[in-house]
matplotlib code that plots the C-alpha trace (Angstrom):
import matplotlib.pyplot as plt

x = [-48.7, -50.6, -50.9, -54.0, -52.7, -49.3, -51.7, -53.4, -50.6, -49.1, -52.1, -52.2, -48.4, -49.4, -52.1, -49.9, -47.7, -49.7, -51.8, -49.0, -47.6, -50.8, -52.1, -48.3, -49.0, -51.9, -50.7, -47.3, -50.0, -52.1, -48.7, -47.6, -50.8, -52.0, -54.9, -56.0, -55.8, -58.1, -60.9, -63.1, -63.3, -59.5, -60.2, -62.8, -60.1, -56.9, -59.4, -59.5, -56.1, -55.2, -57.4, -56.4, -52.6, -53.1, -55.1, -52.1, -49.2, -51.2, -53.7, -53.0, -49.4, -50.8, -53.4, -50.7, -49.1, -52.4, -52.4, -48.8, -48.8, -52.5, -52.3, -53.0, -49.9, -49.0, -50.6, -54.1, -54.3, -52.0, -55.1, -57.5, -56.1, -55.9, -59.0, -60.5, -58.5, -60.2, -63.7, -62.8, -60.8, -63.5, -66.5, -64.7, -63.5, -67.2, -68.2, -65.8, -66.8, -70.4, -69.2, -67.7, -70.6, -73.0, -70.0, -70.4, -73.9, -74.2, -71.5, -73.8, -77.6, -77.1, -73.8, -74.9, -75.1, -72.0, -69.5, -72.3, -73.5, -69.9, -67.1, -64.3, -66.5, -69.1, -66.5, -64.9, -68.4, -69.0, -65.7, -66.6, -69.4, -67.6, -64.7, -67.8, -70.0, -66.9, -65.6, -69.0, -69.1, -65.2, -65.6, -68.9, -67.4, -64.3, -65.7, -67.8, -64.8, -66.3, -62.8, -60.1, -58.2, -61.0, -59.2, -62.1, -60.3, -56.8, -57.7, -58.0, -61.9, -65.2, -65.3, -67.3, -66.4, -68.9, -72.4, -74.1, -73.6, -74.3, -77.9, -76.4, -73.5, -75.8, -77.8, -74.7, -72.9, -76.5, -77.0, -73.2, -73.3, -76.6, -75.0, -71.9, -72.1, -75.7, -76.1, -73.3, -74.4, -77.8, -76.5, -74.2, -77.2, -79.2, -76.6, -74.6, -78.1, -79.2, -75.9, -76.2, -79.8, -78.6, -75.6, -77.8, -79.9, -77.0, -76.2, -79.3, -79.4, -75.8, -76.8, -79.3, -77.5, -75.1, -77.7, -78.9, -75.7, -74.6, -78.1, -76.9, -73.4, -74.3, -71.2, -69.5, -66.8, -68.8, -65.3, -66.1, -69.5, -68.8, -66.3, -69.0, -71.3, -68.4, -68.0, -71.4, -71.9, -68.7, -70.0, -73.3, -71.4, -68.8, -70.7, -72.3, -68.7, -67.7, -70.8, -70.9, -67.2, -67.8, -70.9, -69.3, -66.0, -67.9, -69.9, -67.2, -65.2, -66.8, -70.0, -68.8, -67.1, -70.4, -72.6, -69.6, -69.8, -74.0, -74.1, -71.5, -73.7, -77.0, -74.6, -76.8, -74.3, -70.4, -68.2, -64.8, -61.7, -59.8, -63.0, -63.1, -59.9, -60.5, -63.5, -61.2, -58.8, -61.7, -62.7, -58.9, -58.5, -60.9, -57.6, -56.1, -58.5, -59.4, -56.4, -57.2, -60.7, -61.1, -57.7, -54.7, -56.8, -58.4, -57.2, -55.6, -54.2, -52.8, -51.2, -49.6, -47.6, -46.5, -45.4, -43.8, -41.8, -40.7, -39.3, -37.3, -36.4, -35.2, -33.4, -31.2, -30.6, -29.5, -27.2, -26.2, -24.8, -23.5, -21.2, -20.1, -19.1, -17.0, -15.4, -14.5, -13.5, -10.9, -9.6, -9.0, -6.9, -5.2, -4.0, -2.9, -0.6]
y = [-207.6, -207.4, -204.3, -203.2, -203.3, -201.6, -198.8, -199.0, -198.7, -195.6, -193.9, -194.2, -193.0, -190.3, -189.8, -189.6, -187.6, -184.9, -185.3, -184.8, -181.9, -179.6, -180.2, -179.7, -176.0, -175.8, -175.9, -173.7, -171.1, -171.5, -170.9, -168.6, -165.7, -164.7, -163.6, -166.9, -168.2, -165.6, -166.8, -169.2, -171.5, -171.8, -174.2, -176.4, -176.0, -177.1, -180.3, -181.3, -181.1, -183.0, -185.5, -185.6, -185.9, -188.6, -190.4, -189.8, -191.1, -194.0, -195.4, -194.5, -196.2, -199.5, -199.9, -199.7, -202.5, -204.5, -204.0, -204.9, -208.0, -208.6, -209.6, -207.6, -205.6, -206.2, -208.5, -208.1, -205.7, -203.3, -203.8, -203.2, -199.8, -198.8, -199.6, -197.6, -194.9, -194.9, -195.1, -192.0, -190.0, -190.3, -189.5, -186.6, -185.0, -185.8, -184.0, -181.0, -180.0, -180.0, -177.3, -175.3, -175.2, -173.9, -171.6, -170.0, -170.1, -168.0, -165.2, -164.9, -165.3, -163.9, -161.6, -159.2, -161.5, -163.9, -162.6, -163.1, -166.6, -168.0, -167.5, -169.5, -171.0, -172.0, -173.4, -175.6, -177.0, -177.8, -179.6, -181.4, -182.6, -183.6, -185.6, -187.6, -188.5, -189.6, -191.9, -193.5, -195.4, -197.0, -197.8, -199.4, -201.6, -202.5, -204.1, -206.1, -207.0, -205.4, -203.7, -205.9, -206.3, -206.1, -207.9, -205.9, -202.7, -203.8, -201.7, -202.4, -201.0, -202.1, -205.6, -209.0, -212.6, -214.2, -215.2, -215.2, -211.5, -210.4, -208.8, -206.5, -205.4, -204.7, -202.6, -200.7, -200.1, -198.7, -196.3, -195.4, -194.1, -192.0, -190.4, -189.7, -189.5, -188.7, -186.3, -184.5, -184.1, -182.7, -180.2, -179.4, -179.5, -177.1, -174.8, -174.1, -174.0, -171.2, -169.5, -169.7, -168.4, -164.8, -164.7, -164.5, -162.2, -160.0, -160.4, -159.5, -155.9, -155.6, -156.1, -153.9, -151.0, -151.9, -151.7, -148.3, -147.1, -148.1, -146.6, -143.3, -142.9, -142.4, -141.4, -144.5, -146.1, -149.7, -151.7, -150.1, -151.8, -154.7, -155.3, -154.2, -156.8, -159.5, -158.8, -159.1, -162.6, -163.7, -162.7, -164.7, -168.0, -167.4, -168.5, -171.2, -172.6, -172.4, -173.8, -176.9, -177.6, -178.2, -180.4, -182.2, -183.3, -184.4, -186.5, -187.5, -188.8, -190.5, -191.3, -194.3, -196.0, -195.7, -197.4, -200.1, -200.7, -200.8, -203.1, -205.5, -206.0, -206.6, -209.8, -209.4, -208.0, -209.4, -206.6, -206.5, -206.4, -203.8, -201.6, -202.0, -200.6, -197.8, -196.3, -196.7, -194.7, -192.3, -191.4, -190.8, -188.4, -186.1, -185.8, -184.1, -182.0, -180.6, -178.4, -176.8, -177.0, -174.9, -173.3, -173.0, -171.4, -168.8, -165.3, -164.8, -168.2, -167.1, -163.8, -166.1, -167.6, -164.7, -163.3, -166.3, -166.6, -163.1, -163.6, -166.4, -164.7, -161.3, -163.7, -165.5, -162.0, -160.7, -163.7, -163.7, -159.6, -160.5, -162.9, -160.9, -157.8, -160.2, -161.9, -158.2, -157.1, -160.1, -159.3, -156.0, -156.8, -159.6, -157.2, -154.3, -157.3]
z = [-66.1, -69.3, -71.0, -69.4, -66.2, -67.1, -68.4, -64.8, -63.3, -65.2, -64.6, -60.5, -60.8, -63.0, -60.3, -57.0, -58.5, -59.9, -56.7, -54.4, -56.5, -56.7, -53.0, -51.8, -53.7, -51.8, -48.5, -49.0, -50.5, -47.2, -45.1, -47.2, -47.2, -44.3, -46.7, -47.4, -43.7, -42.1, -44.5, -43.3, -46.7, -46.0, -43.3, -45.5, -48.2, -45.5, -44.4, -48.1, -49.0, -46.2, -47.1, -50.7, -49.1, -46.6, -50.0, -52.1, -50.1, -48.1, -50.7, -54.0, -53.8, -52.3, -55.1, -57.6, -55.2, -55.7, -59.8, -60.0, -57.6, -57.7, -54.4, -50.8, -50.1, -46.6, -43.4, -42.8, -39.6, -42.2, -44.7, -42.6, -41.2, -44.8, -45.8, -42.4, -43.5, -47.1, -46.0, -44.0, -46.4, -49.2, -47.0, -45.3, -48.9, -50.3, -47.1, -47.1, -50.6, -49.5, -46.4, -49.3, -51.3, -48.0, -47.5, -51.0, -50.3, -47.6, -49.1, -52.2, -51.2, -47.5, -48.4, -45.5, -43.4, -43.7, -41.3, -38.9, -40.2, -41.2, -38.2, -37.4, -34.5, -37.2, -39.4, -36.6, -35.7, -39.5, -39.4, -36.0, -37.6, -40.8, -39.0, -36.7, -39.8, -41.8, -39.0, -37.5, -40.9, -40.7, -37.2, -37.8, -40.8, -39.0, -36.1, -38.0, -39.8, -43.2, -44.3, -46.3, -49.8, -52.4, -55.7, -58.2, -57.4, -56.1, -53.1, -49.7, -48.7, -47.6, -48.4, -47.1, -48.2, -45.8, -47.5, -44.1, -43.6, -47.3, -46.5, -43.6, -45.6, -48.4, -46.4, -44.7, -48.1, -49.3, -45.9, -46.6, -50.3, -49.6, -46.4, -48.4, -51.7, -52.4, -49.2, -50.7, -53.9, -53.1, -51.2, -53.9, -56.2, -53.7, -52.9, -56.4, -58.2, -55.8, -56.1, -59.9, -59.8, -58.2, -60.1, -63.5, -61.3, -60.8, -64.6, -65.8, -63.7, -65.2, -68.8, -68.4, -67.5, -69.8, -72.5, -71.8, -71.3, -74.9, -76.1, -74.6, -75.9, -79.2, -80.8, -79.2, -81.3, -82.5, -81.4, -77.8, -78.6, -79.5, -76.7, -74.2, -75.8, -75.6, -72.3, -71.2, -73.0, -71.0, -67.6, -67.9, -69.0, -66.0, -63.4, -65.4, -66.4, -62.5, -60.9, -63.7, -62.6, -59.3, -60.0, -62.9, -61.7, -58.4, -60.5, -63.1, -60.4, -57.8, -59.7, -61.6, -58.6, -56.3, -59.1, -59.5, -55.9, -55.7, -59.3, -57.5, -54.6, -56.8, -58.5, -61.8, -63.7, -63.8, -63.5, -65.5, -63.2, -65.2, -65.2, -61.1, -61.3, -64.0, -61.8, -58.4, -60.3, -61.1, -57.6, -56.9, -59.6, -57.8, -55.2, -58.8, -59.6, -56.4, -55.9, -59.1, -59.2, -55.5, -55.1, -57.5, -60.4, -58.2, -58.4, -54.4, -55.0, -58.5, -56.8, -53.8, -56.0, -58.3, -54.8, -54.0, -57.2, -57.5, -54.0, -54.2, -58.0, -56.2, -53.3, -56.2, -58.1, -54.8, -54.2, -57.5, -57.6, -53.8, -55.5, -58.3, -56.6, -53.6, -56.6, -58.4, -55.3, -54.7, -58.2, -57.7, -54.7, -56.6, -59.2, -56.6, -54.9]

ax = plt.figure().add_subplot(projection="3d")
ax.plot(x, y, z, "-o")
ax.set_aspect("equal")
plt.show()
């Protein structure tokens, strides 16, 4: 194993550890907080978290083994099963992000009718479609034996080595990426840009009220006026940063891998094997970023973690005080005897 392969193997190990820890933290928050469980987006986040965890536990270690041993890990049937899951879980993750964006769009653009338009039943229907959509492509690929170990990505994934079926495989792969990556990206861009438009409109209204108030308050201290203007600027940037993060991480993580797959099928440009694994690692890195982008950095999850930590510290302090008092009582008894 050369230095590049060693770096890539180390990168996959880091991705596995961080993804496992962060996604488990999201699950703990979901199980601990009744408020998070009551919210409809919690179903989409739970679905996304389970997909990321399965990808971390099943697919990433086998990619690590593929990098180290440069060969297919396990037998053909095992590799077919892992490739089936990889295709299903990747598509399910993409569509879960699209579902979360639809939920935010309805909540922001139609706030008065949100609870009637996005109920648990509606979320369950969306998730049912997500699973049906996600499982249809790997079923077709498995039935046509288009799943196997791909040396370019050191992974069990969509793969065809029969030249007579090349055209059909190219069409299938193109349709798959259009109806998974491109469809999810279009939904993300449409919904979040609508959300950004509404957010900017509300910011302008607040800015007008703020400026009118500052004009009326002639005797206001300059430092207070300056703080109000700074908060006004931060408010305008906040929505843009969040939406740029949602769309930007999706493109940054998935686009290199999808483009590499499509370029590979064209056979026009030779692809370096190291780049193939790097693009795969970028796709895996979405499982690392999702818990932070959609969950752990939000106020509600931060509050839940503070409650959990405080509860643990309170228990430990109670136990330590109980042990201290017990030892003190024993010492008193020994001295009296």
